[in-house]
Steps between C-alpha positions, in 0.01 A plus 500: 500500500323547164627749247297811429248448225312758296207508742735567791666791325166647393366478854815669630434792268140524626617503861758767414223713347288435809783642714513814287125554527422392859825517700675805353232751613513390865869413550844650452718408204723288725205300630364455148830369364534262796151357462516456121791245491353319801172439317696397190697244704173344623400448137844376387520247784124427482480558873188614685519816711568414867189421701443482874191315615359530149557876485766703325807533723578869456793486744687244292425689179625828648818334623564332165455833320701697756208737574417411860429863595316593179237221500199723568136396504439681171795322337364165618159584354649588159743206498248231592332478152840431345574224752153353444567501125824306552319251723232449233765467230669231707159332546532483880220559758426871552624687807248589768397861555668685786303491828601731787615301801555624855859513619598255777532637851632267769462183297424374148178602329246251374654496154844455654368218718357335190842544336654357816282195467595468135869526590462242773341262248782583256768417756333167557466442127742732312411349166169690511655847551366747248183303422159662493418349842797663671518830310134605514301554820181309567188689603418223751845486660494507881754651738780261581614388845693730731874525420735267680737638764828634359804275548850623416608153381201279414556128463496369140221265400740299282866500398623706209559249224455745211673821395272688258680708240275805482453747783120464507510119511765502773303744716174304463681169564651614832177663611335164446779329697432717803122525457505881456227693326590829338345698788674287762834556327430873473426527873815303582742705289370858490547697820267754654546846356642380168319606183561183300172417322359151555380499138862515388568169674187354341618613156827309556310183585275534195800561272382844391795694640847439639700680771698797371547748785714517813192445719394195299841334538485561874169311511659217299780476757245470780317224314829316450571541870152375594533188282865449599623524140845614394543873464428612144300184417204690354707785355694257280171385346369845404415530128715813441842436653670806352225741597610788722311547823312824539456729798865504608572783742746712298447838663505798265645317196321602178247250353705438183805398703282299737390281212859438392620426852209275602618217275826470691397537866463205739153411626590597858643837397255698717596306815876551459697762699532843344872458431443165326226648280732783395771247422265302275371809321854623439608162360198472270547852366875462454522147357166415339351833396813688387784247484809584703775547239733799468350587164146481637588740779665739255204475265251567780668837550565579133144428391376789713708747298306549179675701232440333162385671184187320377407451132122435505453561128773263379371170362643208312347244271751219497331164468203588714151509370465862615741776602588538864596808696835487672537676834812504717279481806768517766823680550658232713744269327284200408592162368278381216385201709423707812242765412360729765183705476402754765250764377545704818860574408446616142454867582856603416509328160444757225394461139760564232476835321351470148830529313676233708195271471505534119871417492441189712209394277723532193771289667249226589361493145855478366589203725172304491351544152509205262667700221746784543390837363651597164834673544583348839698195611490299819662198659258281695137540607355549849227270622218606730685439827821659374317810378319533832825465692691756289221756534503456875880523531522808278210650695698452820800679350298798379317505835830519689614789280173687563470430875569786739846511661338612827269200525560151636590375150773766463464520121661749258207741467491519119174670389252264334496720190872431444475119514581341164676190367758735358647527854611137481794568265683714755740315736441742789133397523588132528784552746265693731231232476743211566645674805154592626391135487821386670440747784141382548585130512854515631663311211467429129294208370422326173214749457742787422689287249174410322406870474837577342441219250167662407676835450762336277229333291314828453816675372651212300617583147237455225239322716473714816167681537649815653776510239236495224315796657739799509202732536485399868791737561277802424320448831816476714586799717807547722476359855754631748740226600363251245498655151702803397401724202825405327398131504167577336671711233756226429224238469305722259807523274569124507206295626645162404832594659320586824317164493830317437666682790215412736496139381869467596434671834212265581712195410777616736250567781347158447837329548568706812162412650551130425817499711332631815131404470345281769194279518234669712200292414609138512211324319587171673483633857127436564534134391858432615378239748345312206799530267739375769294184557622173353189485282370856441202375298386262773542775758293754304236237425415496869304822441256323267455225760422765761231651275328163461530433872308820577255485210156640597185294454384571143129463576504730801763753383497501118696822451783432751527147358529639147770744610695222670484280189614795290803553727576128489493490119706817466781335694460152348498626141788732580703206628418286195544768233765741631338790314555868556223690674366649177463163321335333799269796564388528136451124450161440336282199574295282267264265692460139396271454204574844354709576194845629600632832372707468183875542528493796261242676714713437810796653318294811425397522865850410623343269755492132580208271574416209726293247301405134514701279266306202370819359352688497830192470723621783719502873560740666259661844519585655162675838484637651177863607521413864423318518834823460694727782609801318351319385185819534296688259726648184354286305748190550287637492147176673390299201622219520758532384857288189552468292816244242614445544873554181704202370696696480826351538849148559362601798285232421240237462770562855623536640148165355395330625817642849456404530134153349542391661830738720694593733216131586449461582869795741481361665186145545625314709243812677369628476144718192444848607380574145381812456714549200724556710810240763581460737793223477755247749369391737776340841528836677483632304199257387234777420248585132537830507310831517683767757423864494605430659838192300601649166392811570704282590799295179462816289500648692792176459697510122450858495632402712800207276593635156420875523439660689791517295818343689790640383836209660686224313313681192369368573150717539191724256318860631500706655779701805396301569183415862418233654272588483131350499152452242223837568338677314783346173382752498216781535753371193685483286185840600360675455835334163560624357170847647553522333839380166363691486171764773499395581143437859393346368179237289673422783739445731203235265362286548812479880461506528118840669487862437398779339706696828498213685668460223759870503577498878539204506739520172690866400488547603863286206616708234325860522632425349841327208328756425231720294732198304622391426143847372408530302822168330434643351181847419640363338815319240290838331439570467870146386576529228234820372660 
């Protein structure tokens, strides 16, 4: 496939302008934004619009654009000049004008009979399918002979000595074996009263369309039965193996959930008993859609109880090119790798009052600015992710204090006007909040200990932000049961003494929580079946094999193919690099033949880049150490991370294809953010860059579709796997090396960390393998004897 040249890009812009002028006035915004990338893909792939008998095939175009019900006559009239322009640009013969044709009644019309004759000739000589003789009707064509009598099992004209790879070739080959024309096959397989269109079968034979509905697969089964082929013979040759069938009977389930469920339902779902269908739906919802862990079930309930204080005006600069607004969007306890967004549940989240918002803004400036303001001291700087997390966690605390005691949250009911950071130096406030969280969850977790550590840092001698702002006390008012007037008066007399007293109190509470805290969200639970395997890396790699196995046909389905390649590369690069989500998501790309970004510029951006290395003749990943969360770790030693990707199992082949072709299909006409991984640009999301939430969702979707084994469909790579995010890839790599070598140091190299961190997080997976590692060495003596 040729790369896009200047002429191609210029013509794409002209077609985009054509859509704005001709399509926008007669179509909805959704239709416009579906047609625009479709026309762009025709230009990128240099592919002519689909034709049927020399005329534009509007049905195929509508299906490809997802606008089957919106393809009106007026839209066709306005769209045709654009399609004609593409045909002329490709220098192919022009499409014929539309001519009204009568609909068939009891048998095929003249045009259909001519097509029947063409199909009959094609089945006798399949090498001529698609030529001008078979695709265009002749004005002098005569009616063919009367159809042959229908036989349930016709005798083959010759033995099957070939097994064509593609669906179209296989169908034409077996029709030729049994001497069937398209009309004869239609009469033999479609029953009276059924609405299956004979033109659909003809489109399969001509390679213009492929089966994709429940009714179409039923027809395929009948053809297999007629030709005495194994069940599923044709289905296994379809060009889009991972495509979900449409028109499942799902009752009153909402359309959005229908789309999610359709991927994971068996083809014969509609014919199953009612109890079996409910069993399948329950399993898909519980295992694939939500993930059946204790923490997931708790989170599903907690996320519906919104109570956070939001800080929409608080921004940070950090190392970003522009400030970002930080919003604690949910009140449920979220892990940084598992973001949830649900706009319908945001109604109970309130904006911070102006005074509290200004205090938070001052704290963020203090902890993120390059230089500390004159007269202040600090210890350590917050990065972007840390600042976002602290704002969210503090927003949850203030939200709990402000929530009504009579509501489902059962908060403390502190008026918004009384919320201030000055409250955080009083032990009664913290004791109430810790106990409130323990009552909600049922036990203490690491989360409470981390909050106490934040409180200790804010009140630490000389460098604590709260300690350096005694004026915060002016806004504190007594709260019955939490803060007595005597405590406020004592703090006003000796502010530093009050901070010291709270610092000691928080340290004592932290030690007490550490003794009793439990792990609620086990980060290894979704991938435990992988980590317990003898070779975790080989087990997880099965997902990438499953993606390739079900890869759609690139020529017929350019966008689904691009999305599949993107999922494949996400997982492959994750397995080779062991990067955190942020570093993988923000990885830039420099195509071959372009000048790579300088290392200093990458340091300013705090991002890495994938570029072609002429010295090593391979794709190289270069990431400055400042881009990593643990940039001060001894692993880096202030040197950049550099790794040349190995060209194993056609990795370079898929990388080149993605960068040259697929990435452009995903982008469409949207602005290129320069990152390797880009979103599929649609009407609802014109920004092609991933953020933390959308990248997590993209990874999780790949696991749902290709990773989790589905016993009802037979699809999916790994039994027992549950939905998870990109951070778990580091768990797979570290555990694999521990199991193979028993070395914390070598495992730390795979995830750019220190042996101490690896031992702390992954030590539990080594004890059962230590004896085996030692025995492997000792047994060599006995084997030698």
